[in-house]
DRENDO-1510 file (C-alpha; in Angstrom, 1 decimal, always signed):
<recs>
REC; n; res; u; v; w
REC; 1; MET; +83.2; -35.1; +55.5 .
REC; 2; ASN; +84.8; -34.6; +51.8 .
REC; 3; GLN; +81.0; -33.8; +50.0 .
REC; 4; THR; +81.3; -32.9; +45.9 .
REC; 5; PRO; +79.5; -29.5; +45.9 .
REC; 6; THR; +76.0; -30.2; +43.9 .
REC; 7; PRO; +76.6; -29.4; +40.0 .
REC; 8; ASN; +75.3; -26.1; +38.5 .
REC; 9; PRO; +71.8; -27.4; +36.1 .
REC; 10; ALA; +73.3; -25.7; +33.2 .
REC; 11; GLU; +76.1; -26.7; +33.4 .
REC; 12; ALA; +75.2; -30.3; +33.9 .
REC; 13; LEU; +72.5; -29.4; +30.8 .
REC; 14; GLN; +75.1; -27.8; +28.5 .
REC; 15; VAL; +77.1; -31.5; +28.8 .
REC; 16; LEU; +74.3; -34.0; +28.3 .
REC; 17; CYS; +73.8; -31.1; +25.3 .
REC; 18; ASP; +77.3; -31.3; +24.0 .
REC; 19; GLN; +77.3; -35.5; +24.2 .
REC; 20; PHE; +73.6; -35.8; +22.6 .
REC; 21; ARG; +75.2; -33.5; +19.8 .
REC; 22; ASP; +77.6; -35.5; +18.9 .
REC; 23; THR; +76.3; -39.2; +19.1 .
REC; 24; LYS; +73.3; -37.6; +17.3 .
REC; 25; HIS; +76.1; -36.7; +13.9 .
REC; 26; ASP; +77.6; -40.1; +14.9 .
REC; 27; ILE; +73.7; -41.7; +13.9 .
REC; 28; ASN; +73.3; -39.5; +11.1 .
REC; 29; ASN; +76.4; -40.6; +9.4 .
REC; 30; VAL; +75.5; -44.0; +9.4 .
REC; 31; PHE; +72.0; -43.8; +8.4 .
REC; 32; ALA; +73.6; -41.7; +5.9 .
REC; 33; VAL; +75.6; -44.5; +5.1 .
REC; 34; LEU; +72.7; -46.5; +4.7 .
REC; 35; LEU; +71.0; -45.0; +2.2 .
REC; 36; ALA; +74.6; -44.4; +0.1 .
REC; 37; MET; +74.3; -48.5; +0.4 .
REC; 38; ALA; +70.9; -49.1; -0.9 .
REC; 39; GLU; +70.9; -46.7; -3.3 .
REC; 40; LEU; +74.7; -47.6; -4.7 .
REC; 41; GLY; +74.3; -51.0; -4.3 .
REC; 42; GLU; +71.0; -50.9; -6.7 .
REC; 43; ARG; +73.4; -49.2; -8.9 .
REC; 44; ASN; +76.2; -51.1; -9.1 .
REC; 45; PRO; +76.7; -54.3; -6.6 .
REC; 46; GLU; +80.2; -54.0; -6.1 .
REC; 47; ASN; +78.9; -50.6; -3.9 .
REC; 48; TYR; +77.6; -52.9; -1.1 .
REC; 49; ALA; +81.4; -54.3; +0.2 .
REC; 50; ARG; +83.2; -51.1; +0.2 .
REC; 51; LEU; +79.4; -49.6; +2.2 .
REC; 52; GLY; +78.8; -52.6; +3.8 .
REC; 53; LYS; +82.5; -52.7; +5.8 .
REC; 54; ALA; +81.8; -49.0; +6.7 .
REC; 55; VAL; +78.3; -49.1; +8.5 .
REC; 56; LEU; +79.7; -52.9; +10.5 .
REC; 57; GLU; +82.9; -50.5; +11.7 .
REC; 58; ARG; +80.6; -47.3; +12.6 .
REC; 59; CYS; +77.6; -49.3; +14.4 .
REC; 60; PRO; +79.3; -50.4; +17.1 .
REC; 61; LYS; +80.4; -46.7; +18.1 .
REC; 62; VAL; +77.6; -45.5; +17.4 .
REC; 63; VAL; +75.7; -48.4; +19.6 .
REC; 64; HIS; +78.2; -47.3; +22.7 .
REC; 65; ASP; +77.6; -43.8; +22.3 .
REC; 66; LEU; +74.2; -44.3; +23.3 .
REC; 67; GLN; +74.8; -45.9; +26.3 .
REC; 68; THR; +77.3; -43.5; +27.3 .
REC; 69; PHE; +74.5; -40.7; +26.9 .
REC; 70; GLN; +72.4; -43.2; +28.5 .
REC; 71; ASP; +74.4; -43.8; +31.8 .
REC; 72; SER; +75.2; -39.6; +31.8 .
REC; 73; LEU; +71.5; -38.6; +31.4 .
REC; 74; PHE; +70.5; -41.0; +34.5 .
REC; 75; ALA; +73.4; -39.4; +36.4 .
REC; 76; THR; +72.9; -36.0; +36.1 .
REC; 77; LEU; +69.5; -37.0; +37.0 .
REC; 78; ASP; +69.6; -38.6; +39.7 .
REC; 79; ARG; +72.9; -36.0; +41.2 .
REC; 80; LEU; +70.3; -33.5; +40.8 .
REC; 81; SER; +67.8; -34.9; +42.0 .
REC; 82; ALA; +69.6; -35.3; +45.1 .
REC; 83; LYS; +69.2; -33.8; +48.6 .
REC; 84; PRO; +71.8; -31.2; +49.8 .
</recs>
């Protein structure tokens, strides 16, 4: 029988905290670009195309990161809740 060791709760939470920090950073970047798009586009409509492209390029990564974080969070909860 090959049993996987019970994960250290502190280490599991640290991994989740690191993943959350990275995802939060990516989300903040997208919101910063959206705000810039609104402000700069109001001044000069030519900025919409450049900033819109940046948003379109970054959003799929943010969605992926959020899904990955959710999967990790629930998997960690399941592992920590499992009875040995």
